[in-house]
LUMPA-58213 format. One line per field, with one value per residue: residue number from 1; residue in three letters; chain; x, y, z of N, C-alpha, C in turn. Coordinates in Angstrom, 2 decimals. Example, Ala and Ser with C-alpha at 12.3 -4.5 7.8 and 13.67 -1.06 7.14 Angstrom:
! residues 2
pos: [1 | 2] $
code: [Ala | Ser] $
unit: [A | A] $
n_px: [13.19 | 12.85] $
n_py: [-5.69 | -2.25] $
n_pz: [7.80 | 7.08] $
ca_px: [12.30 | 13.67] $
ca_py: [-4.50 | -1.06] $
ca_pz: [7.80 | 7.14] $
c_px: [13.20 | 12.90] $
c_py: [-3.30 | 0.03] $
c_pz: [7.80 | 7.87] $
END
This chain:
! residues 152
pos: [1 | 2 | 3 | 4 | 5 | 6 | 7 | 8 | 9 | 10 | 11 | 12 | 13 | 14 | 15 | 16 | 17 | 18 | 19 | 20 | 21 | 22 | 23 | 24 | 25 | 26 | 27 | 28 | 29 | 30 | 31 | 32 | 33 | 34 | 35 | 36 | 37 | 38 | 39 | 40 | 41 | 42 | 43 | 44 | 45 | 46 | 47 | 48 | 49 | 50 | 51 | 52 | 53 | 54 | 55 | 56 | 57 | 58 | 59 | 60 | 61 | 62 | 63 | 64 | 65 | 66 | 67 | 68 | 69 | 70 | 71 | 72 | 73 | 74 | 75 | 76 | 77 | 78 | 79 | 80 | 81 | 82 | 83 | 84 | 85 | 86 | 87 | 88 | 89 | 90 | 91 | 92 | 93 | 94 | 95 | 96 | 97 | 98 | 99 | 100 | 101 | 102 | 103 | 104 | 105 | 106 | 107 | 108 | 109 | 110 | 111 | 112 | 113 | 114 | 115 | 116 | 117 | 118 | 119 | 120 | 121 | 122 | 123 | 124 | 125 | 126 | 127 | 128 | 129 | 130 | 131 | 132 | 133 | 134 | 135 | 136 | 137 | 138 | 139 | 140 | 141 | 142 | 143 | 144 | 145 | 146 | 147 | 148 | 149 | 150 | 151 | 152] $
code: [Unk | Unk | Unk | Unk | Unk | Unk | Unk | Unk | Unk | Unk | Unk | Unk | Unk | Unk | Unk | Unk | Unk | Unk | Unk | Unk | Unk | Unk | Unk | Unk | Unk | Unk | Unk | Unk | Unk | Unk | Unk | Unk | Unk | Unk | Unk | Unk | Unk | Unk | Unk | Unk | Unk | Unk | Unk | Unk | Unk | Unk | Unk | Unk | Unk | Unk | Unk | Unk | Unk | Unk | Unk | Unk | Unk | Unk | Unk | Unk | Unk | Unk | Unk | Unk | Unk | Unk | Unk | Unk | Unk | Unk | Unk | Unk | Unk | Unk | Unk | Unk | Unk | Unk | Unk | Unk | Unk | Unk | Unk | Unk | Unk | Unk | Unk | Unk | Unk | Unk | Unk | Unk | Unk | Unk | Unk | Unk | Unk | Unk | Unk | Unk | Unk | Unk | Unk | Unk | Unk | Unk | Unk | Unk | Unk | Unk | Unk | Unk | Unk | Unk | Unk | Unk | Unk | Unk | Unk | Unk | Unk | Unk | Unk | Unk | Unk | Unk | Unk | Unk | Unk | Unk | Unk | Unk | Unk | Unk | Unk | Unk | Unk | Unk | Unk | Unk | Unk | Unk | Unk | Unk | Unk | Unk | Unk | Unk | Unk | Unk | Unk | Unk] $
unit: [A | A | A | A | A | A | A | A | A | A | A | A | A | A | A | A | A | A | A | A | A | A | A | A | A | A | A | A | A | A | A | A | A | A | A | A | A | A | A | A | A | A | A | A | A | A | A | A | A | A | A | A | A | A | A | A | A | A | A | A | A | A | A | A | A | A | A | A | A | A | A | A | A | A | A | A | A | A | A | A | A | A | A | A | A | A | A | A | A | A | A | A | A | A | A | A | A | A | A | A | A | A | A | A | A | A | A | A | A | A | A | A | A | A | A | A | A | A | A | A | A | A | A | A | A | A | A | A | A | A | A | A | A | A | A | A | A | A | A | A | A | A | A | A | A | A | A | A | A | A | A | A] $
n_px: [-46.88 | -48.93 | -49.33 | -52.30 | -53.99 | -56.26 | -58.66 | -61.43 | -63.30 | -65.02 | -63.64 | -64.65 | -65.27 | -65.78 | -66.83 | -67.39 | -66.68 | -66.75 | -64.46 | -62.41 | -63.07 | -63.06 | -60.65 | -59.31 | -60.17 | -59.28 | -56.40 | -56.19 | -56.51 | -54.74 | -52.64 | -52.72 | -54.73 | -57.53 | -60.10 | -63.22 | -64.63 | -66.78 | -68.48 | -69.62 | -71.35 | -72.02 | -71.69 | -74.48 | -75.27 | -73.14 | -73.62 | -75.83 | -75.29 | -73.50 | -74.96 | -77.29 | -79.50 | -82.09 | -81.41 | -79.81 | -81.40 | -81.93 | -79.15 | -76.71 | -75.51 | -73.48 | -71.51 | -68.91 | -66.95 | -63.34 | -61.89 | -62.18 | -62.31 | -62.57 | -63.63 | -63.58 | -65.01 | -67.91 | -71.39 | -74.63 | -73.67 | -70.72 | -67.49 | -66.16 | -68.48 | -69.64 | -67.43 | -67.57 | -70.07 | -69.72 | -67.86 | -69.48 | -70.91 | -71.19 | -70.88 | -69.26 | -67.27 | -64.53 | -63.70 | -61.52 | -60.36 | -59.67 | -58.85 | -59.08 | -58.40 | -58.84 | -58.47 | -55.99 | -56.16 | -55.61 | -57.52 | -59.15 | -57.76 | -56.95 | -59.55 | -60.16 | -58.60 | -59.43 | -61.77 | -61.35 | -60.34 | -58.06 | -56.08 | -54.84 | -54.66 | -53.60 | -54.64 | -52.57 | -51.32 | -50.32 | -50.98 | -49.51 | -48.01 | -50.78 | -51.49 | -49.40 | -49.88 | -52.24 | -51.94 | -49.99 | -51.57 | -53.62 | -52.20 | -51.08 | -53.14 | -55.03 | -53.37 | -51.15 | -51.93 | -53.69 | -56.60 | -58.61 | -61.20 | -64.75 | -66.72 | -69.26] $
n_py: [-72.89 | -70.95 | -67.30 | -65.46 | -62.21 | -59.76 | -57.17 | -55.67 | -54.97 | -55.66 | -56.45 | -54.99 | -56.36 | -55.11 | -56.80 | -57.98 | -60.18 | -63.31 | -65.39 | -63.61 | -62.44 | -64.64 | -65.42 | -63.05 | -63.15 | -65.73 | -65.08 | -62.91 | -64.28 | -66.26 | -64.37 | -64.18 | -62.66 | -62.33 | -61.21 | -60.61 | -61.09 | -59.37 | -59.75 | -57.95 | -57.95 | -55.97 | -52.38 | -51.31 | -53.17 | -52.99 | -50.43 | -50.66 | -52.35 | -50.92 | -48.70 | -49.65 | -50.66 | -52.12 | -55.58 | -55.73 | -54.07 | -52.60 | -53.68 | -52.03 | -49.06 | -47.69 | -49.17 | -49.72 | -50.83 | -51.89 | -51.42 | -51.03 | -52.49 | -52.16 | -52.82 | -51.04 | -51.51 | -52.40 | -53.80 | -52.31 | -50.27 | -48.42 | -48.62 | -45.94 | -44.38 | -45.30 | -44.69 | -41.81 | -41.43 | -42.47 | -40.50 | -38.47 | -38.57 | -38.10 | -40.20 | -42.07 | -41.11 | -41.12 | -43.36 | -46.09 | -46.57 | -48.58 | -48.85 | -51.85 | -53.12 | -54.34 | -52.45 | -50.39 | -48.27 | -44.87 | -42.64 | -43.97 | -44.06 | -41.72 | -40.61 | -42.26 | -41.31 | -38.42 | -38.62 | -39.36 | -41.76 | -43.84 | -45.47 | -47.17 | -50.07 | -51.95 | -55.02 | -57.75 | -59.95 | -62.40 | -65.37 | -65.47 | -63.00 | -61.60 | -62.56 | -61.71 | -59.07 | -58.49 | -59.59 | -57.53 | -55.29 | -55.70 | -56.37 | -53.76 | -51.87 | -52.87 | -53.54 | -51.71 | -49.15 | -46.22 | -45.05 | -41.88 | -41.22 | -41.65 | -38.67 | -37.36] $
n_pz: [108.24 | 106.89 | 107.74 | 108.49 | 107.72 | 108.59 | 108.64 | 110.30 | 108.18 | 105.08 | 101.66 | 98.88 | 95.77 | 92.63 | 89.76 | 86.48 | 85.13 | 85.84 | 85.79 | 86.46 | 88.89 | 90.57 | 90.35 | 91.49 | 94.02 | 94.78 | 94.86 | 96.65 | 98.99 | 98.97 | 99.31 | 102.00 | 103.41 | 104.90 | 104.96 | 104.50 | 101.14 | 99.10 | 96.37 | 93.72 | 90.67 | 89.06 | 88.48 | 89.09 | 91.33 | 92.82 | 93.90 | 95.10 | 97.37 | 98.81 | 99.42 | 100.81 | 99.14 | 97.13 | 96.69 | 98.95 | 100.68 | 103.83 | 104.73 | 106.62 | 105.51 | 106.79 | 107.41 | 105.97 | 103.21 | 103.67 | 101.47 | 97.81 | 94.98 | 91.70 | 88.69 | 85.31 | 82.72 | 82.58 | 82.24 | 82.39 | 84.17 | 84.36 | 85.70 | 86.02 | 86.24 | 88.43 | 90.43 | 90.32 | 91.48 | 94.39 | 94.99 | 95.16 | 97.24 | 100.74 | 102.32 | 101.46 | 100.18 | 100.74 | 100.84 | 100.03 | 96.63 | 94.11 | 90.82 | 89.13 | 86.35 | 82.69 | 81.03 | 79.35 | 78.06 | 77.48 | 77.98 | 79.94 | 81.89 | 82.80 | 83.12 | 85.32 | 87.25 | 87.30 | 88.35 | 90.74 | 91.70 | 93.80 | 92.94 | 89.97 | 88.30 | 85.97 | 84.99 | 84.91 | 82.09 | 82.64 | 84.81 | 87.16 | 87.37 | 87.69 | 90.05 | 91.89 | 91.71 | 92.65 | 95.17 | 96.09 | 96.14 | 97.91 | 100.68 | 100.83 | 100.69 | 102.82 | 105.11 | 105.20 | 104.28 | 105.99 | 105.84 | 106.16 | 108.45 | 107.43 | 106.38 | 108.42] $
ca_px: [-48.21 | -49.13 | -49.93 | -53.35 | -54.05 | -57.49 | -59.00 | -62.73 | -64.14 | -64.89 | -63.37 | -65.91 | -64.97 | -66.92 | -66.18 | -68.48 | -66.11 | -66.67 | -63.15 | -61.46 | -63.67 | -62.67 | -58.89 | -58.86 | -60.53 | -58.07 | -55.20 | -56.11 | -56.61 | -53.28 | -51.55 | -52.88 | -55.58 | -58.84 | -61.08 | -64.52 | -64.74 | -68.09 | -68.54 | -70.67 | -71.38 | -72.04 | -71.97 | -75.64 | -75.12 | -72.07 | -74.10 | -77.09 | -74.49 | -72.65 | -76.20 | -78.46 | -80.71 | -82.17 | -81.43 | -79.01 | -81.99 | -81.68 | -77.72 | -76.21 | -74.92 | -72.40 | -70.64 | -68.19 | -65.53 | -62.09 | -61.24 | -63.01 | -61.55 | -63.48 | -63.62 | -64.11 | -65.69 | -69.03 | -72.79 | -75.53 | -73.24 | -69.52 | -66.79 | -66.09 | -69.85 | -69.68 | -66.63 | -68.21 | -71.25 | -69.22 | -67.12 | -70.35 | -71.70 | -70.15 | -70.66 | -68.46 | -66.45 | -63.11 | -63.21 | -60.18 | -60.96 | -58.52 | -59.39 | -58.35 | -58.95 | -57.72 | -58.19 | -54.90 | -56.45 | -55.10 | -58.63 | -59.79 | -56.60 | -57.35 | -60.84 | -60.36 | -57.84 | -59.93 | -63.13 | -61.28 | -59.82 | -56.78 | -55.02 | -55.12 | -53.79 | -53.79 | -54.56 | -51.31 | -52.09 | -49.98 | -51.33 | -48.23 | -47.97 | -51.76 | -51.63 | -48.48 | -50.46 | -53.57 | -51.46 | -49.48 | -52.70 | -54.31 | -51.55 | -50.85 | -54.67 | -55.62 | -52.62 | -50.52 | -52.77 | -54.47 | -57.52 | -59.49 | -62.70 | -65.80 | -67.16 | -70.54] $
ca_py: [-72.37 | -69.42 | -66.48 | -64.74 | -60.79 | -59.40 | -56.22 | -56.31 | -54.63 | -56.75 | -55.78 | -55.16 | -56.67 | -55.15 | -57.61 | -58.72 | -61.33 | -64.66 | -65.91 | -62.50 | -62.37 | -66.03 | -65.45 | -62.00 | -63.66 | -66.72 | -64.13 | -62.40 | -65.31 | -66.90 | -63.62 | -64.19 | -61.72 | -63.00 | -60.17 | -61.22 | -60.38 | -59.28 | -59.52 | -57.41 | -58.23 | -54.97 | -50.90 | -50.96 | -53.96 | -52.39 | -49.29 | -51.10 | -52.68 | -49.51 | -47.56 | -50.61 | -50.39 | -53.25 | -56.96 | -55.09 | -53.39 | -53.02 | -53.41 | -50.68 | -48.43 | -46.98 | -50.26 | -49.51 | -51.89 | -51.45 | -51.23 | -51.29 | -52.90 | -51.72 | -52.65 | -49.95 | -51.92 | -53.46 | -53.65 | -51.48 | -48.97 | -48.58 | -48.27 | -44.40 | -43.75 | -45.59 | -43.93 | -40.45 | -41.55 | -42.82 | -39.56 | -37.36 | -38.84 | -38.04 | -41.51 | -43.00 | -40.19 | -40.95 | -44.98 | -46.44 | -47.17 | -49.02 | -49.36 | -53.00 | -53.34 | -54.75 | -51.28 | -49.74 | -46.87 | -43.40 | -42.11 | -44.68 | -43.72 | -40.17 | -40.38 | -42.61 | -40.37 | -37.33 | -39.08 | -39.72 | -43.10 | -43.81 | -46.08 | -47.75 | -51.03 | -52.71 | -56.52 | -58.31 | -61.25 | -63.61 | -65.66 | -65.14 | -61.26 | -60.92 | -62.87 | -61.11 | -57.51 | -58.37 | -59.73 | -56.40 | -54.38 | -56.12 | -56.08 | -52.50 | -51.26 | -53.54 | -53.63 | -50.66 | -47.69 | -45.70 | -44.05 | -41.37 | -41.78 | -41.11 | -37.76 | -37.67] $
ca_pz: [108.09 | 106.48 | 108.50 | 107.94 | 108.22 | 108.66 | 109.43 | 110.29 | 107.11 | 103.89 | 100.49 | 97.86 | 94.63 | 91.49 | 88.84 | 85.85 | 84.68 | 86.90 | 86.15 | 87.09 | 90.11 | 91.23 | 90.43 | 92.70 | 95.57 | 95.49 | 95.07 | 98.24 | 100.19 | 98.96 | 99.82 | 103.62 | 103.88 | 105.37 | 105.02 | 103.59 | 99.84 | 98.67 | 94.82 | 92.94 | 89.36 | 88.16 | 89.18 | 89.97 | 92.35 | 93.88 | 94.51 | 96.09 | 98.64 | 99.51 | 100.29 | 101.35 | 98.42 | 96.34 | 97.22 | 100.27 | 101.41 | 105.24 | 105.32 | 107.25 | 104.54 | 107.35 | 107.19 | 104.85 | 103.13 | 103.63 | 100.11 | 96.79 | 93.59 | 90.66 | 87.13 | 84.57 | 81.55 | 82.85 | 81.66 | 83.15 | 84.81 | 84.13 | 86.89 | 86.22 | 86.80 | 89.87 | 91.04 | 90.42 | 92.41 | 95.24 | 95.24 | 95.47 | 98.30 | 101.55 | 103.25 | 100.43 | 99.22 | 100.93 | 100.60 | 99.25 | 95.52 | 93.18 | 89.53 | 88.58 | 84.99 | 81.57 | 79.84 | 79.22 | 77.30 | 78.30 | 78.28 | 80.98 | 83.13 | 83.08 | 83.65 | 86.61 | 88.39 | 87.47 | 89.12 | 92.50 | 92.00 | 94.44 | 92.31 | 88.48 | 87.98 | 84.74 | 85.09 | 83.99 | 81.41 | 83.01 | 86.07 | 88.01 | 87.34 | 88.32 | 91.30 | 92.63 | 91.67 | 93.69 | 96.37 | 96.35 | 96.35 | 99.16 | 101.58 | 101.08 | 101.03 | 104.02 | 106.13 | 105.40 | 104.33 | 106.87 | 105.33 | 106.78 | 108.72 | 106.38 | 106.76 | 109.02] $
c_px: [-48.19 | -49.89 | -51.15 | -53.45 | -55.40 | -57.71 | -60.69 | -63.55 | -63.87 | -64.03 | -64.63 | -65.16 | -65.88 | -66.18 | -67.16 | -67.98 | -66.00 | -65.39 | -62.36 | -61.54 | -63.05 | -61.13 | -58.63 | -59.19 | -59.34 | -56.74 | -54.88 | -56.08 | -55.19 | -52.20 | -51.79 | -54.08 | -57.06 | -60.24 | -62.38 | -64.36 | -66.21 | -67.90 | -69.78 | -70.42 | -71.51 | -72.00 | -72.79 | -75.73 | -74.01 | -72.72 | -75.14 | -76.31 | -74.29 | -74.04 | -77.24 | -79.53 | -80.76 | -82.11 | -80.75 | -80.00 | -82.11 | -80.26 | -77.44 | -75.25 | -73.50 | -71.39 | -69.81 | -67.19 | -64.25 | -61.31 | -62.07 | -62.10 | -62.63 | -62.90 | -63.96 | -65.21 | -66.93 | -70.21 | -73.42 | -74.90 | -71.52 | -68.51 | -66.43 | -67.50 | -70.02 | -68.86 | -67.25 | -69.38 | -70.65 | -68.61 | -68.17 | -70.96 | -70.81 | -70.21 | -69.50 | -67.05 | -64.73 | -62.82 | -62.35 | -60.80 | -59.64 | -59.24 | -58.68 | -58.75 | -58.01 | -57.64 | -56.87 | -55.20 | -56.32 | -56.35 | -58.96 | -58.94 | -56.84 | -58.57 | -61.03 | -59.95 | -58.81 | -61.38 | -62.71 | -60.62 | -58.39 | -55.89 | -55.56 | -54.25 | -54.56 | -53.74 | -53.40 | -51.98 | -51.46 | -50.59 | -50.68 | -48.25 | -49.12 | -51.99 | -50.89 | -49.25 | -51.53 | -52.87 | -50.58 | -50.58 | -53.53 | -53.38 | -51.09 | -52.26 | -55.05 | -54.74 | -51.72 | -51.09 | -53.55 | -55.68 | -58.51 | -60.85 | -63.78 | -66.47 | -68.67 | -71.52] $
c_py: [-71.07 | -68.70 | -65.67 | -63.39 | -60.62 | -58.12 | -56.83 | -56.18 | -55.67 | -55.79 | -55.99 | -55.15 | -56.22 | -55.64 | -58.09 | -60.17 | -62.16 | -64.97 | -65.09 | -62.71 | -63.55 | -65.89 | -64.41 | -62.66 | -64.65 | -65.89 | -63.66 | -63.22 | -66.07 | -65.65 | -63.30 | -63.26 | -62.58 | -62.47 | -61.03 | -60.73 | -60.39 | -58.80 | -59.05 | -57.49 | -57.12 | -53.40 | -50.60 | -51.99 | -53.50 | -51.11 | -49.45 | -51.60 | -51.66 | -48.82 | -48.41 | -50.51 | -52.09 | -54.49 | -56.55 | -54.17 | -53.66 | -53.18 | -51.87 | -50.12 | -47.77 | -47.92 | -50.43 | -50.44 | -51.13 | -51.14 | -51.61 | -51.63 | -52.92 | -51.91 | -51.62 | -50.46 | -52.91 | -52.66 | -52.42 | -50.03 | -49.24 | -48.42 | -46.78 | -44.15 | -43.87 | -44.89 | -42.41 | -40.38 | -41.70 | -41.42 | -38.27 | -37.80 | -38.98 | -39.15 | -42.10 | -42.18 | -40.29 | -42.54 | -45.33 | -46.92 | -47.51 | -49.56 | -50.65 | -53.66 | -53.95 | -53.47 | -50.53 | -48.46 | -45.62 | -42.54 | -42.68 | -44.15 | -42.52 | -40.04 | -40.99 | -41.86 | -38.98 | -37.54 | -39.43 | -41.20 | -42.85 | -44.51 | -46.68 | -48.69 | -51.83 | -54.08 | -57.00 | -59.66 | -62.35 | -63.91 | -65.24 | -63.80 | -60.86 | -61.26 | -62.07 | -59.43 | -57.47 | -58.68 | -58.31 | -55.23 | -54.80 | -55.77 | -54.60 | -51.50 | -51.71 | -53.31 | -52.38 | -49.16 | -47.45 | -44.89 | -43.10 | -41.71 | -40.96 | -39.81 | -37.97 | -36.33] $
c_pz: [107.64 | 107.58 | 107.99 | 108.55 | 107.68 | 109.02 | 109.48 | 109.12 | 105.97 | 102.75 | 99.45 | 96.45 | 93.35 | 90.47 | 87.90 | 85.20 | 85.80 | 87.09 | 87.01 | 88.27 | 90.90 | 91.42 | 91.38 | 93.78 | 95.91 | 95.62 | 96.30 | 98.83 | 100.08 | 99.43 | 101.70 | 104.15 | 103.88 | 105.60 | 104.07 | 102.09 | 99.53 | 97.05 | 94.33 | 91.43 | 88.32 | 89.02 | 89.72 | 91.18 | 93.55 | 94.73 | 95.54 | 97.33 | 99.28 | 100.40 | 100.70 | 100.58 | 97.65 | 97.13 | 98.59 | 101.10 | 102.83 | 105.92 | 105.66 | 106.25 | 105.52 | 107.56 | 105.98 | 104.32 | 103.34 | 102.31 | 99.05 | 95.55 | 92.61 | 89.33 | 86.30 | 83.63 | 82.36 | 82.35 | 83.02 | 83.80 | 84.99 | 85.40 | 87.07 | 86.83 | 88.36 | 90.99 | 91.23 | 91.52 | 93.87 | 96.09 | 95.51 | 96.46 | 99.61 | 102.49 | 102.60 | 99.99 | 99.52 | 101.04 | 99.52 | 97.73 | 94.50 | 91.89 | 89.18 | 87.40 | 83.90 | 80.61 | 80.12 | 78.19 | 78.12 | 78.72 | 79.61 | 82.28 | 83.90 | 83.53 | 85.14 | 87.84 | 88.67 | 88.17 | 90.21 | 92.67 | 93.00 | 93.71 | 91.03 | 88.39 | 86.87 | 85.04 | 84.12 | 83.43 | 82.02 | 84.53 | 86.92 | 88.27 | 88.09 | 89.64 | 92.22 | 92.79 | 92.62 | 95.09 | 97.15 | 97.27 | 97.87 | 100.22 | 101.96 | 101.52 | 102.46 | 105.02 | 106.36 | 105.26 | 105.38 | 106.28 | 106.61 | 107.29 | 107.54 | 107.29 | 107.52 | 108.77] $
END
């Protein structure tokens, strides 16, 4: 029997490609993580979730996710812009954000770190490599990493 791991906080996955979102969720679950995974299909939906606006109006914005997995190339608001807005707001300034993207452009990598990304992971092409990358990400950021408390 596979042992499951969980923190009480969810994981926010910001991904505009449904197949990639489904594969990421499946890979997290297969790794034994039992955290709820909230999926935002673009950057604006992610910000609405995090700040309790739009369709998430009334959600307590103090209840932050344990981890944000953030794609870069998205419609309406890209991942770098989302990251910059997160780092500019004291409620979300220290949330762990991992850029999980197909982009292997040096400019995206540099902009992600300059904007405050905690890690940058290029999505591997093969299914097995992708699942292993997501497993390692989840286990480290949920079970091993100890983030600071958000500033008040």
